[in-house]
ROTOR-241133 format. One record per residue: residue in three letters; x, y, z of N, C-alpha, C, O in turn. Coordinates in steps of 0.05 Angstrom, whole numbers, plus 5000, padded with zeros to 4 digits. Atoms other than C-alpha are relative to their C-alpha. Last residue first. Layout:
% ROTOR-241133
alaXYZXYZXYZXYZ;...
//
This chain:
% ROTOR-241133
lys498250064979520044665075502849904990504649835006;lys498850255004516645085023501849945022503350115031;gln497549975002512445675046500949684999499849505011;pro498550124978505445655032502849964994503649904972;val499550285006502846184986501749865021503549975033;cys498650064975499546845011500749714993499049555001;ala501250254988497947144943501549915019503949965018;phe498250264994499247864932498849775008496749785022;thr501650194989495848504903502049765001503849724984;ala498150235004499349174898498349755013497249765035;arg500850224983494349754895501749734992501549644969;gly499350285010497950374874498349805020498249825045;pro501450125019494451044882500449724994498649604982;leu499050285001496451234952498849834977497449634982;leu497549994989495151994953501549735002504049725006;leu498249885019489351904905503150025012505149984998;pro500549695008485851434951501950104981503749954973;cys497649824990486350674944499450254994498550314971;tyr499350074972480350204933501850145012501750135037;asp502950104988477250434869500349935029498449975044;leu501049844980483250854849496949925011495250075019;arg502849915007484650464786498750185019496650295012;tyr500449734991492250444795497250114996496850344990;asp502049875018493749664789499550305012499650335036;thr500649744989499449264815498050144978498150114954;gly500149785016501248524806499250295012499150325037;leu501250075025501847844831499750224978499750184953;arg501249765016506647944887499049894975500349734961;ala498550015023508147324930498550184983496150134979;ala501149885017506947385003501450034973503850114972;arg498349755009509946845041498250154979496850024963;thr500549945027505946305084502050234992503250355009;ala499150265018507745955147499350024969499249844953;pro496850095001504246475186500049784983498049674974;pro500050184977497646785155503149905002504849924985;cys500350245005498647405107500349785025501849845043;gln502750005006497248125126499949654995497949535002;ala501549984976504048225155497849915000497049825021;gln499250254989507247935087498650025032497749825043;ala501850185009503448505054500349735012498449575014;ser503149974994506149025094498249774990496249715002;lys500450014970513248785090497350025005496349845018;gln499750294994512748715013499749945029498249765036;val502450145008510249395011499849725002497749605008;gln502149904981516049665053497649894991496249795009;ala499450144978521249265009497750045020496849855031;pro501450295004518249524945500349825021498949615022;ser498550225012519850224976498549764993496349715004;ser499550274989514650734995501449814979500749764956;ala499849944969513851494983501049705014502349685035;leu497949795000514951514904500750035031502850145039;arg497650095009511150844893502950205004505350135003;asp498849815022505451064931502849944998504449955017;tyr497549864991502050534969500350194980498850214961;cys500049745010495350124979502850115004503950075026;ile498749784984496849414996499650214985500350194961;ala499549775015492948794978500850195014500250215038;val500249744986491748085008500850244977501550184954;arg498949815016490147404974499750275020497650315033;glu500549734990488546765010501650204985503950144979;gly499449914974489046164968499550285008498550444993;glu502250004984490045964896500550055027502950055034;pro500250224980495746134853497450075021496650295028;glu498549904973494446534791499849835023497849685025;gly497050075001492646154728501650125022503950075025;lys499250295003485946494717503149934994504550044978;met499750075028485347164752500749714994501949575010;ala498250235010483347234823499850014969497650034959;ala501150285005479747914838502049804987503549884970;ala500750035022484348494865498449694996499149495008;pro498150075024485248524935498949984976496449934978;gln501150205013481348954986501649904979502850074966;thr502349945008486049425027499049744985500549544986;ala501550215014492049385072497450114987496450314997;tyr501650144981496549995088498149804982497849844958;pro501650175013502350325059498449885018499249845041;ala498750254996504750945094498449824988496049884984;val499850115026502251615062501349705003502449594984;ala502750085011499351885125500449884971498549844957;ser500850244989506351875157497049924990496149694993;cys498450205013508052455112499349755007498849594989;gly501650205008502052845146501749784978500549624964;ala501250164980506653205193498249754986498049524996;leu498150174992510253495134499449805020500549585020;ala499250225020504253695102502049855007502249624998;ala501950205003501654025166500349834979499149614980;ala499850144977507754425181498349754997499149535003;ala497950175003507254705110500949825021502249625013;ala500650245023500354885116502549834995502449594989;ala501650204991502055245182499349794982498949564989;ala498350144984507755625157498449815012499649605019;leu498450175018503555865098502049825018502949615008;ser501950225014497956075143501749844985501349604983;leu500850224978503256425187498449814989498749584997;arg497350174988506156785128499549785020500649565020;trp499150195024499356995104502249855005502149605001;gly502050185000497357285175500849814976501149564980;arg499350194982503657715171498449735001499649514999;met497850165011502058035107501049775020501749555012;
//
């Protein structure tokens, strides 16, 4: 019985430590669709329950070159480029900042 409790406690500790494993990260962006802005595109894998829209935006902005802003184009949940724990792939266009 004691071994079972120890195993349960270890599993809970591992789950809590793994919370940082669900932080948003860069991935391959979706293909450009007709009518979308041209230029560099970036994408972020994220979990909408663990990451706020501001965190996803900040991660995308960090991937864009200087003097551009990350403009969100859309989100898909196809699991081709993002794992099950981070099922959302938000695609952004890096558009020049207006002066």
